[in-house]
N, C-alpha and C positions, 0 to 999 in steps of 0.2 A: 598269529593272534586272530581269534575269531570274534567278530562283533555280532551281537544279536540284532534281530530285526528291530527290537524296541530301542536299543542303544543307537542304532543308525537313524531311526525315526526321530528320536530326541535330538540327536546332533543336527539333523537337517532342519528341524523346527527352530533350534537355537540359532543356526546360521541365518535362517529366514528372518527371525526377529532382529538379529544384529544388522542385517541388511536394511530392514525397514527403519530402525533407529538411525542408521547412518544416512539414509535418504532424507529423513525428516531434518536431521542436523544440517545437511547440505542445503536444503530448502531455506532453513533459517539463516544460514551463512550468506546466501545470495540475496535474501529478502531484507535483511537488517539494514544495509546501506540505503536501500530504497525508502524504508520507513524513516530513517534518520533524515534524509534529504527532505522528504515531504513533511515531516514533523517541523523542521526548520522553516519550510515555506509557509506552512499553516501559521506558525507562531508569528512570523514576520508579517505576512499578508493580512491576517485577521487583526493583528495588533494595530497595523496602520489603518485598517478599516474602522476600528473603534474611534480613532481620532479624525478620520476623513471618510465618513460613510458615503458621502456623495461621490467619492472617487474609487469606490470598490471595484468597478469594472476595470479601469486602467491598472489599478494596483494588482488585481488578480491576473490580468493579462501578462504583465511584466514578471510577476512572481512565478506564474505557471511556465512561461517560456524559460526562465532561469532554472526552474526545477527540472524541466525536461532535458535541458542541456546538461545539467549536472548528473541526472540519472543516466543519460546515454553515455556520458564519459565514464561513470562508475561501472556501467554494464560492460563497456568495452575493456576497461582495465581488469575487471574480475574475469571476464571470459577469456581475455588474452593470456591469463596465467594457467588456464585449464588446457592441457595438451591433449590432442586427439579428439576434440569436440568439433562440431560443425563451425563454431566460432573461430577456430584456428585455421580454417581453410580460407585462402585469399578470396575476397569478394563476397563471402557469405553474409557479412553484416549488411553490405549494400543490397544483396539479394533479398534480405528480410526487411529492409527499410521501407519498402512500399507497403508491406503488411502493417507496420506500425503507423504509417501515415493513414492508411485505410481505417485502422482501429480507432485512431484519434478522430477521424472524420465521422465515423459512426457514433462515437461517444458524443461529439459536439451536436450532431443531428438529433440524438436522443434527447439532449437537454433542450434544444430549440423546440422540438416537437412537444415535449412535456410542458414547457412553459407556455406554448400556444394552446394546448388542450386545457391545462390547469394553470392559468396565469397567476404568478405569485402577487400577493398584495404589498410586499415590501422586499427590499434587497436582502434583509435578514432572513426572510422566509426562503428566498432563492438560495442563499448561501447555506442555510440549514439543510435544504433538500439535497444540494450537491454533496455536502459533507456526509449526510446519511447514506447517500448512494455509494460513496466510496467506502464507508465503514461496513456496509452490508457486503460489498465486494470483498473486503478483507475477511469478513466472517466466512464467506463462501470459500475463498482460497484457503483459509485456516481449517475449515472442515475437511478439505481434501488433502492439504499438504502438511499441516502441523497445527495442533490445537492451541498453541500459544498465540498464534496470529489470530485465531478465532476469538480468544478471550480479549486480546487487545482491541479488536474491532467492537466487541460487545461492550467493553468498558467505555470506549470512546463514544459509542452510540448512546449509551445511557447518559453520559456527561453532556453530549450535544443536546439531547432532548431536555434535560434538566435546565441547561442554559437558555434554550429557546423559550421555554415556558416560564422561567422564574427570574432571569437576570435583567430583564428590562433594557435600560439604556446602555448597559455595558455587555450585552450579549456577544458582540464581536470579540471583545477582550476575553470573555469566557471561552469562546470557540478557539481563540489563539492559545490560551493556556491549557484548557482541558483537552481539546482535540490535538493540537500540536504537541503538547506535553505527553499525551498518551502514546503518540507515535514515537517520540524521542525515547521515552522510558521503555516502551515496548521494543524498540530497536536495540537498546542496550541489554534488555532481558534476553532476547533471542540470540544476540551476538555472543553472549558469554557461554553459550552451550557448547 
């Protein structure tokens, strides 16, 4: 059986496209639990901030720590099922742990520096800035790894800006429902692929 150059080229192109689709679907599969966890964190934390705005700092501290713990547990559970990856090598999660701590420290330092350079006038302004930062990060990740995540970040960004400028006294509740809801619905959308 002879295969023409054109048939071989088409077959290789189709294989490449299938590989690319498979990679995007794997990215979604690994990212969906992360979005679900943080959507729930946003829903809970911002919902509580609406009732206790003077306690936003402690609320977010506890919620963020809980979110990180659940995210790390999910990451370990998902990675543990993937055979042949670096995550299946004993000690590799510990070896990478310092990198995650460093990344968290850099992120924290970014927000401290930002708030010292451009001090927020209110807790809501600080919360909105932090929320927008993460949604822009989602859009960057989505632009590189899968457009569904980009659109989730875009929709959440538009909702966050709408709530900040027009919701007034219940802007925290809006952030809870719109931001957290966008992440939860987005997680379900990318998970079903």
